[in-house]
C-alpha positions in Angstrom: -48.1 -7.2 3.7 -44.5 -6.4 4.0 -43.3 -9.4 2.0 -45.7 -8.4 -0.8 -44.6 -4.8 -0.8 -40.9 -6.0 -1.0 -41.7 -8.0 -4.1 -43.2 -4.9 -5.8 -39.7 -3.3 -5.9 -38.1 0.0 -4.8 -40.5 2.4 -6.5 -43.4 1.1 -4.5 -41.3 0.9 -1.4 -40.4 4.6 -1.5 -44.1 5.4 -1.6 -44.7 3.0 1.3 -42.1 4.8 3.4 -43.6 8.2 2.6 -47.0 7.0 3.8 -45.4 5.5 7.0 -43.4 8.6 7.7 -46.4 11.0 7.4 -48.9 8.9 9.2 -50.0 9.6 12.8 -47.6 8.5 15.5 -43.9 8.2 15.7 -41.4 5.3 15.4 -38.0 5.2 17.0 -35.2 3.0 15.9 -31.7 2.7 17.4 -28.5 1.4 15.8 -25.2 0.4 17.3 -21.9 1.9 16.1 -18.9 -0.5 16.3 -15.2 0.3 15.6 -13.4 -3.0 14.7 -16.0 -4.9 16.7 -16.0 -2.7 19.8 -19.1 -0.8 20.7 -18.3 2.9 20.2 -21.6 4.8 20.0 -25.1 4.8 18.5 -27.6 6.4 16.1 -31.2 7.0 17.2 -33.8 7.9 14.6 -37.3 9.2 15.2 -39.8 9.1 12.4 -42.4 11.7 13.1 -45.6 12.8 11.3 -45.5 15.2 8.3 -42.2 13.8 7.1 -40.1 14.9 10.0 -37.0 12.8 10.9 -34.9 13.5 14.0 -31.5 11.8 14.4 -29.0 11.7 17.3 -25.6 10.3 16.2 -22.4 9.9 18.2 -19.4 7.7 18.6 -16.1 7.8 20.6 -12.9 7.1 18.8 -10.0 7.7 21.3 -11.6 10.9 22.5 -12.5 11.9 19.0 -15.8 11.4 17.3 -18.9 13.4 16.3 -21.9 14.2 18.4 -24.7 15.4 16.2 -28.4 16.2 16.5 -30.1 16.5 13.1 -33.6 17.2 12.0 -34.8 16.6 8.4 -38.1 17.5 6.8 -38.8 15.4 3.8 -41.0 16.4 0.9 -43.4 14.2 -1.1 -40.8 13.4 -3.7 -38.2 12.4 -1.1 -36.0 15.6 -1.3 -35.5 17.8 1.7 -37.6 20.8 2.6 -35.2 21.6 5.4 -32.3 20.1 7.4 -30.4 21.2 10.5 -27.5 19.6 12.3 -25.8 20.8 15.5 -23.1 19.5 17.7 -19.4 18.7 17.1 -17.6 17.0 14.3 -15.0 14.2 14.5 -12.3 16.5 15.8 -14.8 18.3 18.1 -15.1 21.4 16.1 -18.6 23.0 16.4 -21.2 22.1 13.9 -24.1 24.4 13.1 -25.5 23.6 9.6 -28.9 24.6 8.2 -30.6 24.1 4.8 -34.0 25.2 3.5 -35.8 25.0 0.2 -38.8 27.1 -1.0 -39.7 26.2 -4.6 -36.6 26.6 -6.7 -34.9 28.7 -4.1 -32.3 26.9 -1.9 -30.4 28.4 1.0 -27.7 26.7 3.2 -25.2 27.8 5.8 -22.3 25.7 7.3 -18.7 26.1 8.3 -17.9 26.2 4.6 -19.9 29.3 4.1 -23.4 30.6 3.2 -25.0 30.1 -0.2 -28.3 31.0 -1.9 -29.0 29.3 -5.2 -31.9 28.9 -7.7 -32.2 25.4 -9.0 -35.1 24.0 -11.0 -36.0 20.4 -10.7 -35.5 17.9 -7.8 -32.2 18.2 -5.9 -31.0 16.7 -2.6 -28.9 18.8 -0.2 -26.0 16.8 1.2 -24.8 18.0 4.6 -21.2 18.7 5.3 -21.6 16.8 8.6 -24.2 14.2 8.6 -25.4 11.0 10.4 -25.7 7.7 8.5 -29.5 8.3 8.3 -28.9 11.0 5.7 -27.7 8.4 3.2 -31.0 6.6 3.7 -33.0 9.7 2.9 -30.8 10.2 -0.2 -31.3 6.7 -1.4 -35.1 7.0 -1.0 -35.1 10.2 -3.0 -32.9 8.8 -5.8 -35.1 5.7 -6.1 -38.0 7.9 -7.0 -36.0 10.0 -9.5 -35.7 9.1 -13.3 -32.9 6.6 -13.8 -32.5 6.5 -10.0 -30.1 9.5 -10.3 -30.4 12.5 -8.1 -28.7 15.9 -8.5 -27.0 17.1 -5.4 -26.4 20.4 -3.7 -23.9 22.0 -3.5 -22.8 19.9 -6.6 -22.5 16.5 -8.1 -24.9 13.6 -8.7 -25.8 10.5 -6.8 -26.7 7.2 -8.4 -28.3 4.4 -6.5 -28.7 0.7 -7.5 -30.2 -2.3 -5.7 -27.6 -5.0 -5.3 -29.5 -7.8 -3.7 -31.4 -8.9 -0.6 -31.0 -11.3 2.4 -33.1 -12.6 5.2 -31.2 -12.2 8.5 -32.0 -13.3 12.0 -30.8 -11.6 15.1 -31.8 -11.4 18.8 -34.5 -9.0 17.8 -36.1 -11.3 15.2 -35.7 -11.8 11.5 -35.7 -9.1 8.8 -35.6 -9.1 5.0 -32.9 -6.5 4.1 -31.7 -5.2 0.8 -28.2 -3.8 -0.1 -28.0 -0.6 -2.1 -24.9 0.9 -3.7 -24.6 4.7 -3.7 -22.2 6.2 -6.2 -21.0 9.8 -6.7 -20.3 10.7 -3.1 -16.8 9.2 -2.8 -14.0 7.5 -4.8 -15.9 4.2 -4.9 -19.5 3.3 -4.2 -20.7 3.2 -0.6 -23.2 0.6 0.6 -26.2 0.8 2.8 -28.6 -1.9 4.0 -32.3 -1.0 4.3 -35.2 -3.0 5.8 -38.6 -3.7 4.2 -39.8 -0.3 5.2 -36.8 1.4 3.5 -35.4 2.4 6.9 -31.8 2.1 7.9 -30.6 -1.3 8.9 -26.8 -1.3 8.5 -23.7 0.2 6.9 -20.6 -2.0 6.9 -16.9 -1.3 6.3 -13.7 -2.8 7.5 -13.2 -0.1 10.1 -16.8 1.0 11.1 -20.0 -0.9 11.3 -23.4 0.5 12.2 -26.3 -1.9 12.6 -29.8 -1.9 14.0 -29.8 -2.8 17.7 -30.6 -6.5 18.3 -29.0 -7.5 15.0 -25.3 -7.1 15.8 -24.8 -10.9 15.3 -26.0 -10.5 11.6 -22.9 -8.4 10.7 -20.8 -11.3 9.6 -23.5 -12.4 7.1 -24.0 -8.8 5.8 -20.3 -8.3 5.6 -19.8 -11.5 3.6 -22.5 -10.6 1.1 -21.2 -7.0 0.6 -17.6 -8.2 0.3 -18.7 -10.5 -2.5 -20.2 -7.6 -4.4 -17.1 -5.4 -3.9 -14.9 -8.3 -4.9 -16.9 -8.7 -8.2 -16.4 -5.0 -9.0 -12.7 -5.1 -8.1 -12.0 -8.1 -10.3 -13.8 -6.5 -13.3 -11.6 -3.4 -12.7 -8.4 -5.4 -12.5 -9.2 -7.2 -15.8 -9.9 -3.9 -17.5 -6.9 -2.0 -16.3 -4.0 -4.5 -15.8 -1.7 -5.4 -18.7 0.0 -8.7 -17.8 3.6 -8.7 -18.9 3.7 -12.2 -20.3 6.6 -11.3 -22.5 9.6 -9.0 -22.0 9.1 -5.3 -21.6 11.6 -2.9 -22.9 11.4 0.7 -21.6 13.5 2.6 -24.0 15.0 6.1 -24.1 14.5 6.8 -20.3 16.4 9.0 -17.9 17.1 6.5 -15.1 17.5 7.5 -11.5 19.4 5.1 -9.1 18.7 5.8 -5.4 21.9 3.9 -4.5 24.2 6.4 -6.2 21.8 9.4 -6.4 22.7 9.7 -10.1 20.6 10.0 -13.3 21.7 8.1 -16.4 20.6 9.5 -19.8 18.9 7.6 -22.6 18.8 4.2 -21.0 16.8 1.1 -21.9 15.5 -1.1 -19.0 14.5 -4.6 -19.9 11.9 -6.4 -17.7 11.5 -10.2 -17.8 9.1 -12.2 -15.7 8.7 -9.4 -13.2 12.4 -8.6 -12.7 14.9 -6.2 -14.3 17.0 -8.3 -16.6 19.2 -5.6 -18.2 19.9 -1.9 -18.0 22.1 0.0 -20.5 22.4 2.8 -23.1 19.5 2.6 -25.6 22.0 2.7 -28.5 23.7 -0.5 -27.3 21.3 -2.7 -25.3 19.8 -5.4 -27.5 16.1 -5.7 -27.2 14.5 -9.2 -27.7 12.4 -9.4 -30.9 9.3 -10.4 -29.0 9.5 -7.6 -26.4 6.8 -5.1 -25.8 8.2 -1.6 -26.3 7.4 1.3 -24.0 9.1 4.4 -25.4 9.8 6.7 -22.4 10.6 9.6 -24.8 13.1 11.0 -22.3 10.9 10.7 -19.3 12.2 10.0 -15.8 12.3 6.3 -14.7 12.8 5.4 -11.1 11.9 2.7 -8.5 8.3 2.7 -7.3 7.6 4.8 -4.2 6.9 3.4 -0.7 4.4 4.6 1.8 5.4 3.3 5.2 2.3 4.3 7.1 -1.1 3.2 5.7 -4.3 1.5 6.7 -5.3 0.0 3.4 -8.9 -0.9 2.7 -10.7 -2.5 -0.2 -12.1 -0.2 -2.9 -10.1 2.9 -3.9 -6.9 2.6 -1.8 -5.1 0.0 -4.0 -5.7 1.6 -7.4 -5.1 5.1 -6.0 -1.7 4.0 -4.5 -0.5 2.6 -7.8 -1.9 5.6 -9.8 0.3 7.8 -7.6 3.4 5.6 -8.2 3.3 3.9 -4.8 4.2 0.2 -5.4 4.8 -0.9 -1.7 3.0 0.1 1.5 3.4 -0.9 5.1 0.1 -1.3 6.9 0.3 -0.3 10.5 -3.1 -1.3 11.8 -5.8 -3.3 10.3 -8.3 -6.1 10.8 -6.4 -9.3 10.2 -9.0 -11.2 8.2 -9.8 -8.3 5.9 -6.2 -7.4 5.3 -5.1 -10.9 4.5 -8.0 -11.4 2.1 -7.2 -8.1 0.3 -3.5 -9.0 0.0 -4.5 -12.4 -1.5 -6.7 -10.8 -4.0 -4.1 -8.3 -5.1 -1.3 -10.8 -5.3 -3.5 -13.2 -7.4 -4.2 -10.3 -9.8 -7.9 -10.2 -8.9 -7.5 -6.7 -7.5 -5.2 -3.7 -8.1 -2.9 -2.6 -5.4 0.7 -2.2 -4.1 2.7 -4.8 -2.2 1.7 -4.8 1.4 4.0 -5.3 4.5 1.9 -6.2 7.5 2.5 -4.8 11.0 0.5 -6.1 13.9 -1.4 -3.6 16.1 -2.2 -3.7 19.8 -3.3 -1.5 22.6 -4.1 -1.6 26.3 -7.6 -1.5 27.7 -8.9 2.0 28.5 -11.7 4.4 27.6 -9.4 5.6 24.8 -8.2 2.3 23.4 -7.4 2.3 19.7 -9.5 0.5 17.0 -8.3 -3.1 17.5 -9.4 -6.5 18.7 -6.0 -7.2 20.2 -5.7 -5.9 23.8 -2.5 -6.4 25.9 -2.3 -5.6 29.6 0.1 -8.3 30.8 3.0 -10.5 29.7 0.8 -13.5 29.0 -1.5 -11.5 26.7 1.6 -9.9 25.1 3.2 -13.2 24.4 0.0 -14.6 22.8 -0.6 -11.6 20.6 3.0 -11.5 19.4 3.1 -15.2 18.7 0.0 -14.9 16.7 1.2 -12.0 14.7 4.6 -13.7 14.0 2.7 -16.9 12.8 0.5 -14.8 10.6 3.4 -13.3 8.5 3.6 -10.0 10.3 7.0 -8.3 10.4 6.5 -5.6 13.0 4.5 -4.8 16.1 2.9 -1.4 16.5 1.8 -0.5 20.0 -0.7 2.3 20.9 -1.3 5.0 23.4 -3.0 2.9 26.2 -0.2 0.3 26.5 1.1 0.4 30.1 4.6 2.0 30.1 6.0 -0.7 32.3 5.0 -3.3 29.8 7.0 -1.8 26.9 10.3 -3.6 27.7 8.5 -6.9 27.8 6.9 -6.2 24.5 10.2 -5.3 23.0 11.8 -8.5 24.3 9.1 -10.7 23.0 8.9 -9.0 19.6 12.7 -9.2 19.1 12.7 -12.8 20.1 10.4 -13.5 17.2 12.5 -11.4 14.8 9.9 -8.6 14.8 10.6 -4.8 15.1 8.6 -2.8 17.6 7.3 0.7 16.9 4.3 2.8 17.8 2.8 5.8 19.5 4.7 6.6 22.6 2.3 5.3 25.3 0.6 7.8 27.6 2.5 8.8 30.7 5.8 8.0 29.0 8.3 10.2 27.2 9.8 9.4 23.8 13.2 9.1 25.5 11.9 6.5 27.9 10.3 4.7 24.9 13.6 4.6 23.1 15.5 3.5 26.2 13.0 0.7 26.7 14.1 -0.7 23.3 11.6 0.6 20.7 12.9 0.5 17.1 10.7 3.2 15.6 8.4 6.1 16.5 5.3 6.9 14.6 4.3 10.6 14.1 6.6 13.6 14.5 4.3 15.1 17.3 5.5 12.4 19.7 9.0 13.7 19.4 7.8 17.2 20.2 5.9 15.9 23.1 9.1 14.6 24.6 9.9 18.2 25.5 6.3 19.0 26.6 6.0 16.4 29.3 5.4 19.1 31.9 2.3 20.2 30.0 0.8 16.9 28.9 1.3 13.3 30.1 -1.9 11.6 29.1 -1.6 11.4 25.3 -4.5 9.0 24.7 -6.7 11.9 23.7 -6.5 14.7 21.2 -4.3 16.5 23.8 -1.4 14.9 21.9 -2.2 17.2 19.0 -3.5 20.2 20.8 -0.4 20.6 23.1 1.9 20.4 20.1 -0.1 22.9 18.1 -0.1 25.3 21.0 3.5 24.9 22.2 5.8 23.4 19.5 6.5 26.8 18.1 8.4 27.6 21.3 10.7 24.6 21.1 14.4 25.5 20.8 15.7 22.9 18.3 19.3 23.9 19.0 19.0 23.3 22.8 21.3 20.8 24.5 18.2 18.8 25.4 17.1 18.4 21.8 20.6 17.6 20.6 21.0 15.0 23.3 17.8 13.3 22.3 18.6 13.3 18.6 22.0 11.7 19.5 20.2 9.0 21.4 18.0 8.3 18.4 21.0 8.1 16.1 23.0 5.9 18.5 20.2 3.4 19.1 19.3 3.3 15.3 15.8 4.4 16.0 13.7 5.1 12.9 11.2 8.0 12.8 8.0 7.9 10.7 7.1 11.6 10.7 3.8 11.7 8.8 4.2 15.4 8.9 1.7 16.0 6.2 -1.2 15.1 8.4 -0.4 18.1 10.6 -0.5 20.2 7.4 -4.3 19.8 7.6 -4.7 19.5 11.4 -2.7 22.7 12.1 -3.9 24.9 9.2 -7.5 24.0 8.3 -10.3 26.1 9.8 -13.9 26.7 8.8 -14.0 28.0 5.3 -10.2 27.8 4.8 -8.2 24.8 3.8 -4.4 24.4 3.8 -2.5 25.2 0.6 -1.1 21.7 0.4 -4.4 20.6 -1.0 -4.2 22.9 -4.0 -2.6 20.6 -6.5 -5.2 17.8 -6.0 -8.5 19.4 -4.8 -9.8 20.3 -8.3 -9.2 16.7 -9.5 -11.5 15.2 -7.0 -15.3 14.3 -7.3 -17.4 17.4 -6.3 -18.6 16.0 -3.0 -15.1 15.0 -1.9 -13.8 18.5 -3.0 -16.4 20.1 -0.7 -15.5 17.9 2.2 -11.8 18.4 2.0 -12.1 22.1 1.0 -14.4 23.0 3.8 -11.5 23.5 6.2 -13.0 20.9 8.5 -9.8 18.9 9.0 -8.3 21.2 11.6 -8.3 21.2 15.3 -11.0 23.3 17.0 -8.6 26.0 18.3 -6.8 26.7 15.0 -9.3 29.5 14.1 -8.6 31.1 17.5 -4.8 31.2 17.1 -3.9 30.4 13.5 -0.5 32.0 13.6 0.6 29.9 16.6 -0.6 26.6 14.9 1.1 27.7 11.7 4.4 28.3 13.5 4.1 25.0 15.4 3.7 23.2 12.1 6.7 24.9 10.6 8.7 23.9 13.7 7.7 20.2 13.1 8.9 20.5 9.5 12.2 22.0 10.8 12.5 19.0 13.1 12.2 16.6 10.2 15.1 18.2 8.5 17.1 18.3 11.7 16.5 14.6 12.2 17.9 13.8 8.7 20.9 16.1 9.1 21.6 14.5 12.5 21.9 11.1 11.0 18.5 9.8 12.3 16.8 7.6 9.7 13.3 8.8 8.6 10.8 6.8 6.5 8.1 8.3 4.3 4.6 7.7 5.4 1.3 9.5 5.0 -1.3 7.9 7.4 -3.6 8.9 4.5 -4.4 8.1 0.9 -1.0 7.2 -0.5 -1.6 8.1 -4.2 -2.8 11.6 -3.3 -0.8 12.6 -0.3 2.7 11.0 -0.5 3.9 13.8 -2.8 2.9 16.3 -0.2 4.8 14.4 2.5 7.9 14.4 0.3 7.5 18.1 -0.6 7.6 18.9 3.1 10.9 16.9 3.4 12.3 19.2 0.7 10.9 22.2 2.6 12.8 20.9 5.6 16.0 21.3 3.8 16.6 17.7 2.5 17.8 17.7 -1.1 15.3 16.2 -3.5 17.6 13.3 -4.5 18.0 12.3 -0.9 14.2 12.5 -0.5 13.7 10.2 -3.4 16.2 7.8 -1.8 14.2 7.9 1.5 11.0 7.1 -0.4 12.5 4.1 -2.2 15.7 2.4 -1.2 15.8 3.9 2.2 12.4 2.4 3.2 13.4 -0.9 1.7 16.5 -1.0 3.9 14.4 -0.5 7.0 12.4 -3.7 6.3 15.5 -5.6 4.9 14.3 -5.7 1.3 17.0 -3.5 -0.2 18.7 -6.4 -2.1 15.6 -6.8 -4.2 13.7 -3.5 -4.2 14.5 0.1 -4.5 17.0 0.2 -7.3 17.0 0.0 -11.1 19.5 -2.7 -11.5 19.6 -6.2 -13.0 18.1 -8.8 -10.7 15.9 -6.3 -8.8 12.1 -6.6 -8.8 10.7 -4.4 -11.5 8.7 -2.0 -9.4 9.2 1.1 -11.5 7.4 4.4 -12.3 7.7 6.6 -15.4 7.3 10.3 -14.5 6.9 13.4 -16.6 9.4 16.0 -15.5 12.3 15.6 -13.1 11.7 15.1 -9.4 15.4 15.5 -8.6 14.8 19.2 -9.5 11.2 19.6 -8.6 9.9 17.0 -6.2 6.2 17.9 -7.0 6.8 16.3 -10.4 6.0 13.0 -8.6 2.4 14.0 -9.2 3.0 13.4 -12.9 3.4 9.6 -12.9 2.6 8.3 -16.4 3.1 4.5 -16.2 3.6 2.1 -13.3 5.2 -1.3 -13.5 4.6 -3.6 -10.6 6.6 -6.6 -11.3 4.9 -8.4 -14.1 2.0 -6.0 -14.4 1.8 -2.7 -16.3 -0.6 0.1 -15.5 -1.5 3.5 -17.0 -1.7 6.0 -14.2 -4.4 8.1 -15.8 -6.7 5.1 -16.2 -6.2 4.2 -12.6 -7.1 7.7 -11.4 -10.2 7.7 -13.6 -11.3 4.4 -12.2 -11.8 6.0 -8.8 -13.3 9.2 -10.1 -10.2 11.4 -10.0 -9.0 13.4 -12.9 -5.4 12.5 -13.9 
């Protein structure tokens, strides 16, 4: 019966599910949540009579993670009559969300506010906080709608398409499953696997996988099939948006910024040949080859491409979005090796669009709060094996995480340095930043760990969100002029320790609260797809206690910004990183450096040549000089005067490839 129904297609299947869901009796299905292969939680779904669906969803990610209980009532056409979710979100803020529909009248209330709206025709309410099962309900509804498109509340439209099907076999038996793409909710399509009854079977990404219990060993097959579809779309996008520079490119009449001298030269021509800068000089004098492609800058600002030194790049939107924002090089500080290597290969071969990627290997110790990794290190033997493997795999740096044993840090430093690798990371729990530096660390990720150095009497176990909460509550009281702070900064300078502040992530974390989002989002929020606008603009990115003491968290954030400026003025090298979507959030990171008192020209140097110096690429990257790799961006405005002009990138040259920024933004659903 099921095989015959599958052959009839999705329209019949949707009707089949409806009859199953409303028949007498209940069915319960449970799925496993895995983070980088490690079991982290589950989703349990109960299908009850009269179209009622109850869902429990939770996972634990280093003490973070949602716990949600949701109830949906589904109408005959697949849309929702009502929905309710209660629990906590990823950062443990309370969730109490309700929706109901009566005819054309729709009412919903969440942390983003309360709305009543009259809407004619079928619409599907998309929860602010939802379990994976909600995507299944949306797909079913869209499959029944004309053109398989479904209007969304509060706004937007979802489009669903069947990609293909597989027969998979797990411990619980064999299943025929079908892959669906769901567009309109994010920057690129999301994918969901459904079984023959149109019920949730799996959702797969490089970071998180959710799969029906008993079928965990089918994930490799599902992943491979889905990756092939994503690769097909990426290759088509690359063909459409990449201009291959198979002849010289002359960028004429540009204002050229050189981070090496912090100067701007007027009316210059830059000649690019085979991916490198072959000549730079006054436009009135430099001879341009007859066969050259001409890009008239018309007085725009030309500078080296930006670097983001803290990313976790994934397939899909990350690569095009980075280049759209002028980011031509990134440093990946934690990823799954096979996925990252495959993505880099696709980008370098021109089959995908993205920046150059520098790989850092990630490891953690075993604990209930271990980071998302497959590489665990609790002794010297495991440390040696992991570091040898990373060195052999082309990794240039080791990043350690919060559950690493403090007494193991000197060993890790020794082994990494013996392989020519730098060592950085979170300061491990029960260890101060000073002790981390004295053990030989080369770099510290995140400005909060510097603040925690002076809060050790308040929090020692930093494996949990306590590493954020303690800083939010107490950083405002830090005396940055104290002898203790000055001595610590002197130690960082003397040891040549680099700091990767990622201060912009605390802009959200210390400001967002239900219904209110931080002002740093203002320049980009209106450019995003409607569903993403709602998610970011809901104020859900903040810590739970921000709403209780917003002034304290605001003052603590400002103290972190001050600390960034003090680091720079004290001679401590900082690198620019976002731990976020580079193409959208790197300008905000750099704006905060200017707010910290660092002159814009020096900020531009940090974001280009300075970063290249840290990874010993400054002889080929980070300047506009003959012989340097032609990673260049053309900008409207003048970021030496107004750093936010970096949001106005017009063209990006990545070696022998030319891109139009606006087209890249549009390709991921963002207005230029």
